[in-house]
PANUKOL-837696 format. One line per 8 residues: number of its first residue (from 0); for each residue x, y, z of N, C-alpha, C. Coordinates in pm, 1 decimal. Example, Ala and Ser with C-alpha at 12.3 -4.5 7.8 and 13.67 -1.06 7.14 Angstrom:
0> 1319.0,-569.0,780.0,1230.0,-450.0,780.0,1320.0,-330.0,780.0  1285.0,-225.0,708.0,1367.0,-106.0,714.0,1290.0,3.0,787.0
***
This chain:
0> 1509.9,2323.1,-5034.9,1592.4,2437.4,-4989.8,1741.6,2382.6,-5010.3  1826.0,2470.8,-5066.5,1971.5,2434.6,-5093.3,2039.4,2452.8,-4970.1  2124.9,2357.8,-4934.4,2217.3,2354.8,-4820.8,2333.1,2443.7,-4849.2  2390.8,2507.5,-4739.1,2503.2,2608.5,-4766.0,2621.1,2535.1,-4813.2  2715.3,2601.9,-4874.3,2836.2,2549.8,-4916.2,2932.8,2515.0,-4798.8  3001.9,2415.2,-4816.6,3103.5,2386.1,-4717.0,3208.3,2499.7,-4703.5  3276.8,2504.4,-4592.8,3364.2,2617.8,-4575.2,3470.4,2633.0,-4695.3  3516.2,2514.5,-4741.1,3632.0,2522.1,-4850.9,3561.0,2574.9,-4984.5
8> 3429.1,2518.6,-5011.4,3369.0,2575.2,-5135.6,3317.4,2717.5,-5111.6  3291.6,2769.5,-4993.8,3262.7,2893.4,-4975.7,3384.8,2986.3,-4999.2  3492.3,2936.0,-4962.8,3611.6,3017.3,-4981.0,3633.5,3045.6,-5120.3  3612.0,2940.2,-5225.7,3620.0,2962.1,-5362.6,3525.9,3053.0,-5410.5  3391.7,3037.9,-5369.1,3289.6,3136.6,-5416.9,3318.9,3276.4,-5377.8  3369.5,3296.9,-5252.8,3416.0,3432.5,-5215.4,3523.9,3484.7,-5293.5  3620.3,3398.2,-5336.6,3733.6,3452.5,-5414.7,3687.0,3474.2,-5557.8  3605.0,3406.2,-5601.7,3546.2,3427.1,-5749.1,3490.1,3575.1,-5743.5
16> 3404.7,3597.9,-5634.8,3331.3,3734.9,-5633.4,3446.2,3842.7,-5616.7  3542.6,3813.1,-5535.8,3641.1,3912.2,-5503.0,3722.9,3951.4,-5627.3  3732.9,3838.9,-5716.5,3799.6,3856.8,-5838.1,3724.3,3925.1,-5956.1  3594.1,3945.9,-5921.4,3501.3,4017.9,-6015.2,3425.4,3924.4,-6102.3  3421.9,3791.7,-6081.0,3344.1,3690.1,-6155.5,3214.7,3651.9,-6088.8  3116.3,3624.7,-6175.3,2991.5,3584.5,-6115.9,2966.1,3425.2,-6128.2  3065.1,3349.6,-6153.4,3049.0,3200.7,-6159.0,3005.4,3158.5,-6028.7  2926.6,3045.9,-6026.6,2863.9,2995.7,-5911.7,2912.9,2851.2,-5886.0
24> 2960.6,2838.6,-5754.5,3008.7,2708.3,-5707.2,2886.6,2624.8,-5680.2  2891.8,2498.5,-5731.3,2791.1,2397.3,-5709.0,2848.6,2289.9,-5623.0  2786.2,2259.1,-5517.3,2832.5,2140.7,-5421.1,2726.3,2050.6,-5416.9  2736.4,1920.6,-5439.6,2639.2,1822.2,-5431.9,2689.0,1698.6,-5373.1  2600.1,1599.0,-5369.4,2648.0,1466.7,-5313.6,2725.2,1390.1,-5399.1  2721.7,1426.7,-5528.8,2795.2,1355.2,-5638.4,2952.6,1378.0,-5610.8  3021.8,1273.8,-5612.2,3183.4,1287.5,-5603.0,3231.4,1335.0,-5729.5  3322.3,1428.8,-5718.9,3385.7,1488.3,-5842.2,3542.5,1478.7,-5823.1
32> 3591.8,1373.8,-5755.8,3734.5,1371.1,-5724.7,3813.2,1327.8,-5858.8  3747.3,1251.9,-5954.6,3831.5,1226.3,-6077.4,3773.3,1316.0,-6179.5  3843.5,1324.4,-6299.6,3795.2,1409.6,-6400.6,3673.2,1340.6,-6462.5  3661.4,1207.5,-6460.7,3534.1,1153.0,-6526.8,3418.2,1168.0,-6433.5  3451.1,1156.0,-6295.2,3341.7,1185.9,-6204.1,3285.9,1335.1,-6220.9  3381.0,1421.8,-6228.9,3334.0,1560.8,-6247.5,3260.6,1589.1,-6377.8  3301.9,1524.3,-6481.0,3229.8,1530.8,-6609.5,3094.5,1471.3,-6596.7  3076.7,1367.0,-6539.4,2942.5,1309.5,-6515.5,2856.3,1395.1,-6437.6
40> 2899.1,1455.8,-6331.2,2834.3,1542.6,-6237.4,2798.5,1676.0,-6321.1  2871.9,1727.9,-6396.6,2851.9,1853.2,-6457.2,2777.7,1837.0,-6594.9  2774.4,1702.2,-6646.8,2698.8,1680.0,-6769.6,2773.8,1741.5,-6894.6  2915.4,1727.8,-6881.7,2991.5,1786.0,-6998.2,3083.1,1670.7,-7045.3  3171.6,1711.4,-7134.0,3264.6,1605.8,-7194.4,3394.5,1609.3,-7096.6  3461.1,1503.5,-7103.2,3579.7,1478.9,-7014.3,3678.2,1601.9,-7047.8  3686.8,1632.9,-7171.8,3783.6,1735.8,-7202.7,3756.5,1877.9,-7144.2  3628.0,1897.5,-7104.1,3591.0,2028.3,-7046.7,3626.0,2036.0,-6889.5
48> 3679.7,1933.6,-6839.7,3708.5,1931.9,-6694.9,3863.8,1986.2,-6671.6  3872.4,2077.4,-6590.3,4007.9,2132.0,-6553.2,4069.0,2047.6,-6451.7  4181.6,1966.0,-6484.0,4240.8,1893.2,-6382.8,4357.8,1992.7,-6314.2  4353.9,2020.1,-6186.4,4449.4,2099.8,-6133.1,4564.5,2005.8,-6063.8  4671.1,1997.9,-6143.5,4775.9,1899.4,-6094.3,4897.8,1978.9,-6045.0  4946.0,1934.1,-5932.1,5067.5,2007.4,-5873.5,5189.2,1921.9,-5888.9  5295.1,1980.8,-5944.4,5415.9,1918.5,-5962.2,5516.7,1998.6,-5876.9  5641.9,1936.1,-5854.7,5742.5,1995.3,-5774.3,5870.5,2002.3,-5857.3
56> 5926.1,2122.0,-5861.3,6058.3,2131.8,-5938.0,6161.5,2040.2,-5861.0  6232.2,1959.8,-5947.1,6319.1,1862.3,-5887.8,6448.0,1922.2,-5823.7  6486.3,2042.2,-5881.0,6603.1,2111.2,-5825.2,6565.1,2215.6,-5713.1  6464.1,2306.7,-5750.8,6436.3,2411.5,-5656.4,6325.5,2376.3,-5557.0  6251.4,2266.8,-5580.5,6156.3,2224.8,-5489.4,6029.0,2317.6,-5495.4  6013.8,2411.1,-5585.6,5907.5,2496.5,-5605.7,5788.7,2432.4,-5655.4  5655.9,2468.2,-5623.2,5538.7,2407.2,-5678.3,5504.4,2464.1,-5805.2  5455.5,2383.2,-5888.2,5415.1,2421.8,-6039.0,5274.6,2368.2,-6056.1
64> 5179.7,2452.6,-6087.0,5034.9,2421.0,-6107.0,5021.0,2400.3,-6265.4  4972.4,2285.3,-6310.9,4929.3,2253.5,-6431.9,4792.9,2244.8,-6438.6  4712.4,2334.2,-6515.9,4571.3,2309.4,-6538.4,4553.5,2259.3,-6671.6  4524.5,2118.8,-6674.9,4504.2,2053.0,-6796.0,4376.1,2004.7,-6824.7  4336.5,1980.1,-6946.4,4207.8,1921.9,-6983.2,4200.5,1778.6,-6928.2  4075.4,1747.6,-6887.0,4057.4,1613.6,-6825.7,4084.1,1496.0,-6917.2  4093.5,1522.3,-7051.7,4111.3,1412.6,-7148.6,4276.9,1392.6,-7168.3  4342.3,1480.6,-7114.3,4497.0,1476.0,-7139.7,4574.5,1428.0,-7015.2
72> 4687.7,1371.1,-7056.5,4790.6,1333.8,-6954.8,4905.9,1429.3,-6987.0  4974.5,1476.2,-6868.7,5059.0,1572.8,-6878.1,5199.5,1504.7,-6923.1  5266.5,1576.6,-7017.9,5408.3,1532.2,-7052.7,5504.5,1587.7,-6959.0  5554.6,1519.0,-6859.7,5638.6,1586.4,-6761.1,5770.5,1636.9,-6812.8  5826.3,1572.6,-6919.1,5942.6,1609.5,-6971.2,5922.2,1752.3,-7045.9  5816.0,1755.8,-7123.7,5780.7,1892.2,-7182.0,5756.6,1998.2,-7081.0  5687.4,1961.9,-6977.5,5661.8,2056.6,-6863.1,5784.6,2104.6,-6799.1  5877.9,2012.1,-6787.0,6005.8,2049.0,-6723.6,6080.5,2166.4,-6808.9
80> 6066.0,2144.8,-6943.0,6122.9,2255.1,-7025.8,6058.1,2396.7,-6990.1  5921.9,2393.2,-6977.0,5866.9,2517.2,-6956.1,5906.4,2570.4,-6809.4  5916.9,2478.2,-6718.9,5946.0,2517.6,-6580.0,6095.2,2560.6,-6557.9  6170.8,2508.2,-6660.1,6323.5,2543.6,-6650.1,6401.6,2441.2,-6572.9  6334.3,2333.5,-6528.4,6400.0,2230.4,-6447.6,6312.3,2099.2,-6457.5  6367.8,1980.2,-6443.5,6287.0,1865.7,-6437.4,6166.7,1886.9,-6318.4  6068.8,1816.7,-6344.5,5946.7,1824.0,-6247.8,5922.8,1682.6,-6221.7  5855.8,1662.8,-6099.3,5790.7,1544.7,-6070.6,5657.8,1565.0,-5998.8
88> 5567.2,1464.7,-6016.1,5443.2,1485.6,-5946.2,5459.9,1495.1,-5787.8  5394.2,1609.4,-5731.3,5412.0,1622.6,-5589.0,5325.5,1518.3,-5499.1  5366.9,1497.3,-5378.5,5301.2,1398.5,-5294.5,5193.8,1481.0,-5219.3  5087.2,1404.4,-5162.9,4965.1,1470.5,-5115.7,5005.9,1568.5,-4994.2  5102.6,1541.9,-4913.9,5130.2,1643.9,-4808.5,5193.3,1777.9,-4864.6  5270.1,1765.0,-4969.2,5322.7,1892.5,-5031.4,5212.5,1965.2,-5102.9  5122.0,1887.0,-5183.3,5016.3,1952.2,-5235.1,4932.2,2025.6,-5141.2  4888.2,1967.7,-5037.3,4814.7,2028.4,-4926.6,4882.7,2160.9,-4866.6
96> 5004.9,2142.6,-4854.3,5086.5,2249.9,-4785.4,5091.8,2374.7,-4883.6  5112.2,2352.2,-5005.6,5118.9,2463.1,-5096.3,4987.5,2519.3,-5160.7  4889.7,2436.8,-5151.7,4762.3,2479.9,-5203.0,4648.6,2511.4,-5096.4  4661.8,2448.7,-4980.0,4560.1,2447.9,-4875.7,4444.6,2358.0,-4904.8  4462.8,2273.1,-5007.0,4349.0,2179.1,-5041.2,4395.8,2032.2,-5068.6  4317.9,1933.6,-5056.8,4351.6,1796.9,-5075.0,4343.3,1769.5,-5212.5  4419.2,1667.0,-5264.1,4409.6,1623.9,-5412.5,4264.6,1573.8,-5423.0  4210.8,1601.0,-5536.6,4076.7,1566.9,-5577.2,3969.4,1674.0,-5560.0
104> 4023.5,1791.8,-5506.0,3930.9,1907.3,-5493.2,4014.5,2033.7,-5516.7  4130.9,2030.3,-5567.3,4221.9,2157.3,-5575.8,4162.2,2249.9,-5687.0  4136.7,2371.3,-5635.3,4081.5,2472.2,-5726.0,4191.0,2547.0,-5801.6  4168.2,2614.6,-5910.5,4270.7,2702.6,-5971.7,4296.7,2825.4,-5892.3  4223.6,2861.6,-5794.8,4237.2,2993.5,-5731.2,4222.1,2968.3,-5578.4  4246.3,3073.9,-5505.9,4246.4,3077.4,-5355.5,4351.2,2984.7,-5287.9  4459.4,2972.8,-5361.1,4566.3,2873.2,-5307.1,4634.3,2937.0,-5200.9  4694.8,2863.7,-5112.6,4755.2,2919.8,-4986.8,4882.5,2992.8,-5006.3
112> 4941.7,2981.1,-5136.5,5062.6,3063.3,-5175.4,5050.5,3083.3,-5329.9  5121.2,3176.5,-5372.9,5119.8,3197.7,-5521.3,5206.5,3084.4,-5576.0  5151.2,3027.2,-5693.0,5214.4,2917.5,-5766.5,5216.3,2962.3,-5923.0  5316.6,2936.1,-5982.5,5327.2,2951.9,-6123.5,5221.0,2855.7,-6192.0  5143.7,2902.8,-6276.4,5033.6,2818.5,-6340.3,5062.5,2802.9,-6496.8  5031.5,2682.7,-6544.4,5038.6,2659.0,-6676.7,4906.1,2603.1,-6716.9  4852.5,2658.7,-6833.5,4714.5,2624.6,-6869.7,4722.4,2548.9,-7006.6  4669.0,2430.7,-7014.6,4669.8,2335.8,-7129.3,4585.6,2407.9,-7252.5
120> 4661.0,2419.4,-7356.5,4595.1,2498.8,-7474.7,4458.4,2420.2,-7512.7  4453.8,2291.4,-7488.5,4333.0,2212.6,-7521.0,4208.2,2274.6,-7463.6  4222.0,2333.8,-7351.6,4106.9,2389.0,-7273.5,4043.6,2499.8,-7348.1  4121.5,2569.1,-7437.8,4070.0,2686.0,-7521.3,3978.7,2637.1,-7618.4  3959.5,2510.6,-7657.5,3871.7,2466.0,-7757.5,3720.9,2475.3,-7709.2  3706.1,2480.9,-7578.3,3566.9,2478.4,-7527.3,3507.2,2608.4,-7493.3  3372.5,2640.2,-7523.6,3327.3,2768.4,-7476.9,3319.7,2780.6,-7322.9  3289.1,2660.0,-7253.0,3295.2,2664.8,-7111.1,3360.4,2538.8,-7052.3
128> 3427.2,2550.7,-6946.0,3500.9,2448.1,-6879.8,3453.8,2435.4,-6726.4  3490.2,2332.2,-6659.9,3448.1,2308.9,-6512.6,3574.7,2280.3,-6439.1  3581.1,2355.5,-6318.9,3705.5,2340.8,-6233.1,3660.0,2300.7,-6093.5  3745.6,2228.4,-6023.8,3724.5,2195.2,-5877.2,3702.5,2319.5,-5793.2  3625.9,2303.0,-5692.7,3605.7,2430.0,-5600.2,3622.3,2398.6,-5462.4  3742.0,2339.0,-5429.5,3793.6,2319.6,-5294.4,3759.7,2189.6,-5216.3  3656.2,2113.7,-5268.4,3626.8,1984.9,-5209.1,3610.5,1879.6,-5321.2  3595.8,1747.6,-5291.4,3574.4,1647.0,-5387.5,3427.4,1639.0,-5433.7
136> 3346.7,1738.2,-5391.7,3205.3,1739.2,-5436.4,3162.2,1877.3,-5491.3  3260.9,1971.0,-5502.6,3226.9,2106.4,-5557.8,3301.7,2140.1,-5674.4  3228.5,2198.1,-5781.8,3280.7,2245.0,-5910.5,3213.3,2373.9,-5938.3  3268.8,2435.5,-6036.6,3214.7,2560.7,-6088.2,3253.6,2574.0,-6241.1  3157.7,2622.8,-6317.6,3161.1,2641.7,-6458.3,3226.2,2779.7,-6476.9  3311.1,2779.8,-6581.3,3369.7,2913.8,-6615.7,3421.2,2905.7,-6757.3  3471.4,3014.4,-6809.3,3536.6,3017.8,-6951.8,3683.6,2992.5,-6941.2  3747.9,2939.9,-7058.1,3878.1,2936.2,-7052.7,3955.5,3066.1,-7035.4
144> 3906.0,3167.1,-7098.8,3964.1,3298.3,-7088.6,3955.8,3352.9,-6942.3  3858.8,3326.3,-6872.6,3846.0,3363.8,-6727.2,3945.9,3285.0,-6655.6  3964.0,3158.5,-6679.4,4056.6,3071.1,-6606.7,4204.2,3129.9,-6622.1  4237.1,3173.6,-6749.7,4365.9,3239.5,-6772.1,4379.2,3363.4,-6700.0  4270.0,3439.0,-6699.0,4279.5,3569.0,-6623.9,4301.8,3561.6,-6479.7  4215.2,3467.5,-6417.0,4218.2,3448.3,-6274.6,4352.6,3376.8,-6221.7  4423.1,3299.5,-6304.4,4539.1,3230.6,-6260.1,4674.4,3290.8,-6316.1  4659.2,3383.5,-6416.5,4769.1,3433.7,-6484.1,4844.4,3328.3,-6550.8
152> 4781.3,3215.2,-6585.1,4842.8,3099.2,-6640.9,4895.9,3122.3,-6780.8  5013.5,3059.5,-6801.0,5080.1,3062.8,-6938.4,5012.3,2944.2,-7016.6  4955.7,2974.5,-7132.7,4890.7,2870.8,-7207.0,5009.2,2805.0,-7292.6  5006.0,2679.3,-7278.8,5103.5,2596.9,-7336.8,5053.0,2461.5,-7379.1  5134.3,2377.1,-7456.7,5099.8,2245.5,-7493.8,5152.5,2151.1,-7380.2  5055.6,2069.7,-7309.3,5096.7,1997.8,-7194.4,5077.1,1841.9,-7224.6  5007.8,1802.6,-7324.1,4971.3,1674.5,-7329.8,5078.7,1579.6,-7391.9  5071.6,1452.7,-7355.3,5141.4,1343.3,-7411.3,5091.0,1319.7,-7548.9
160> 5171.4,1313.1,-7651.3,5128.9,1277.6,-7784.1,5203.8,1153.4,-7837.6  5145.0,1077.4,-7921.3,5193.3,962.8,-7973.6,5292.3,1007.7,-8085.2  5400.9,935.5,-8097.7,5495.1,976.4,-8194.9,5489.5,893.3,-8330.4
***
């Protein structure tokens, strides 16, 4: 018998249904805090994992959500150009206050406040991708187009490239 989802994972499942999607949140004993752990648990490639990274505008202090492929590192200077100001990685307290979730389980939806989202163009390479679902043990499979629709994310190039 399956055990019920934790309250945080239930919140994501309810939000998916409210948004009109039939994706299913999977919560297990496997830790999915890092992109590699999530890929191992999902049985997919590292690139198919959606890392939900929160940055903070250095001038405005506004939160910025970058949804990037698990295989990529975010080019903060490039992201600052999209955001219109320099950005820095947000600290755990700021992340929890603006998303309602702890680092390692931040979902792309059901955040505690609206946050501008940017979607890594590399995620569009895959037919399906996996995102965190509110806890370090919960994930859900979705399509890149669904991720863009549910987050209203602007598709951009985010990764660090060698010169």
